[in-house]
C-alpha positions, 0 to 999 in steps of 0.5 A, spaced: 716 665 649 714 668 656 719 674 654 715 675 648 708 674 651 710 680 657 712 684 651 705 684 648 702 684 655 705 691 656 702 693 649 695 691 651 690 696 652 688 695 659 694 696 664 695 689 668 697 693 674 698 687 679 702 683 674 707 689 672 707 693 679 705 688 684 708 693 689 704 699 688 698 701 692 693 700 687 696 692 687 695 693 694 687 695 694 686 689 689 689 684 694 684 687 699 679 686 694 681 679 694 681 678 702 674 681 702 671 676 697 673 671 702 670 674 708 664 676 705 661 670 705 665 666 711 660 660 711 660 659 703 666 658 699 666 663 693 667 658 687 665 662 682 663 670 681 661 675 677 664 682 675 659 687 672 658 694 672 651 699 671 654 702 665 659 701 660 666 704 661 666 703 669 672 698 669 669 692 670 674 688 665 681 691 668 678 689 675 676 682 673 683 681 670 687 684 676 683 680 680 684 674 677 691 675 677 692 677 685 688 670 686 693 667 682 699 670 686 696 667 692 697 660 688 690 659 686 688 656 679 684 661 676 680 661 670 677 668 667 671 667 662 669 673 657 661 673 658 660 679 655 658 677 648 656 683 645 662 687 646 668 683 648 675 686 650 678 681 655 682 678 650 685 685 648 687 685 656 691 678 655 693 679 647 690 673 645 685 671 639 677 672 641 675 665 638 673 659 639 670 661 646 665 662 651 659 662 645 662 656 642 662 652 648 655 654 649 653 652 642 656 645 644 661 646 638 667 645 642 670 643 649 673 647 655 679 644 653 679 646 646 678 653 648 682 655 654 688 660 652 694 661 656 695 668 658 702 668 659 701 670 667 702 664 672 695 660 674 691 665 669 687 662 664 682 665 660 676 663 656 675 669 651 667 670 648 668 667 642 664 668 635 659 674 637 652 670 637 645 673 635 642 671 642 647 672 648 641 672 653 638 665 651 645 662 650 646 664 657 639 662 660 640 655 658 642 649 662 648 648 658 652 653 662 650 650 668 653 643 666 660 648 664 659 652 670 660 645 674 666 642 670 669 649 670 669 648 678 672 642 678 678 644 674 679 651 677 679 654 684 677 660 682 672 662 676 671 669 674 666 672 669 666 679 666 660 681 664 656 686 660 654 692 664 647 691 668 643 696 665 645 695 657 643 688 657 640 682 661 646 678 660 649 680 667 642 679 670 642 672 668 650 670 670 649 673 676 643 668 679 648 663 676 654 665 680 656 664 687 657 672 688 657 678 684 661 685 685 659 691 682 664 696 679 662 704 680 666 709 676 667 715 681 666 720 676 661 717 672 656 712 675 650 716 678 646 715 684 641 713 680 644 708 675 647 705 682 640 704 685 637 701 679 643 696 678 642 694 685 635 693 684 636 688 678 641 684 682 636 684 688 631 682 683 635 676 679 636 673 687 644 674 686 648 674 692 652 681 692 659 681 695 660 688 695 662 694 690 669 696 687 670 704 687 675 706 682 678 712 678 679 715 685 684 720 684 690 721 689 696 725 689 702 719 688 697 714 683 692 716 677 687 712 681 686 707 686 681 701 687 678 700 693 672 695 696 667 696 700 663 690 703 655 691 702 654 684 706 652 687 712 
C-alpha cells in the first residue's frame, strides 16, 4: 500500500523534494526554515502557523507541504490544513481527494477524525479544503474555527495552514489573526516590491505575527531553485 502511495506522490503535480530527495540543498533550506520558525518566537511556542503569499503562483502550497514534511522528519505529529477555499490544491500534492474537508468542519457537518487524510508520509496528515463554499471569509471568521483550532492543537504538535494569497481575498488576513505566526512566500522573479509592501501592510493590519519570509525560485547553478528563509522578527 505504501509503495503504491509513493508512486502516486511521485506523479503529483508538485514536487515534495524533502521527501524524495532529503539530502538535497533545497531540503536543507527547508530544514533551515524549520529551525528559524522555532527561533523566531523564543518566548512563545509556535503551534499553529499560516503560509501565504502576496499573489497566486508564488509557491506557498509547495512551501507548506515541504515545511510540514521536515517537521514530521523531526518526529513531530503534523497537520496540514488547506485553507484555500477558493482554489485548493494541497490534495494534489498528496494525491488525495478534496472532500470532505475544512469547509465541512466549519459547517459542522463532520468531525476532525472524519476528514483527516493520511498522506503516505509518516507523521504528516491532511485536512483538505472540502466542498467549495460560497462564503469562505464568513466561515473562517466564525467562532467554529476557534474551537477547531483548539482541538487541532490537542491532537497535533504542528498545524500548518495553506492560505489564499493576501492581495486576492480577505481569507488569509482572517486566518493570520488566528494563528500563532505567519510566513510570507516571495517569488524572486514574480513578486514586486509594491505587492510585498502591500502584503506586509495587510498582515500588520490584521495584527498577525510575521515570523519571516521565504524567498523561492532563486536560481543556482546546481539546483533549479532554492528556498531560503529570512527572519523579519528583528
